[in-house]
N, C-alpha and C positions, 0 to 999 in steps of 0.2 A: 366185387365192386372195387373199382380203382379209387383210391383216396385222393381227395382234392387238396389235402394238407401239404404245404410246402415242406421240403426236406430239411431246411435249416434248423428248425426247432420243432420237435415232434412231441414234447411232453405237455400234458394238459392236466388240469385239476379234475378231480372226480365229478364235481358239479357240472363241468362242461361236457361230459361224455354224451349225454342224451342230445344236447344241442348239436354236437359235431356229427353224430350219426344221422340226424335229420338233414343237416346241411349237406352232407356228402351225397344224400339221395336226390337232392334237388337239381334239376337240369339248369335252373336259373343261376346257380352258384358256379362261378368259374374257378375260384381259388380260395383257400382258407389259409391264413397266416397266423400262427400261434405266437403270442407275445410272451414275455418273461412272466414268471410267477412271483408275486410278491407275498411273502409269508406275513401273517398277522397273528402270531401265536398268543399274544397277551390281549388281543381284542377280538373276542368272539362276536361274530357279526351274523346278520340275517342273510340267508342264502337268497340271491337275487340276480337280476340281469338288467343292465342299462344298455339301450341301443341308441346310437347316434349315427345319423347319415353323414358320410364323408364323400369326397370326390372318388368315384369309382366303386362305391359300395357302402358297407356298414362297419362301424367300430362297436364291438361288444365289450362290455366290462362285466365279467362273470365273477360273482362273489360267492365263495364257499364259506364254510364255518371259520376257517383259519387261514384263508388265502384269497388272493384276487388275481385274475388273469385278464389281459387284454387280448382280444381275438379280432382279426380283421377279415371280413368276408367281402370278396370282390364279386360284384354282380352288376348287371345292367338293369335289373328289375328289383330295386330296393323295397318297393311296396309289397310285392308278393313274399319276399323273404322275411320282411318285418312281420307280416301277418302270421306266417308259420311260426316264427319265434314267439309271438304273443301267446300262442296256444300250447307251447311246451311247458309242462309242469316240472320245475326243477325240484 
């Protein structure tokens, strides 16, 4: 399977791995752009996902135990992609 992740930045946090595998399988997803990883070593947080609609797709904020990463998903059908993301258990 060809990855839809852009080549500029290919590192992702462990919490995002399951999300990225599912997004890469979806025909509705055109491109995935991984943002920088922000470390939060002294602030243990609850693993989670926030999804916000943006022009051309979705902005995901993925929270791991000790890091946060922004991921941009480019799609014309944000509703379908959002529903799939809701059903992924991080």
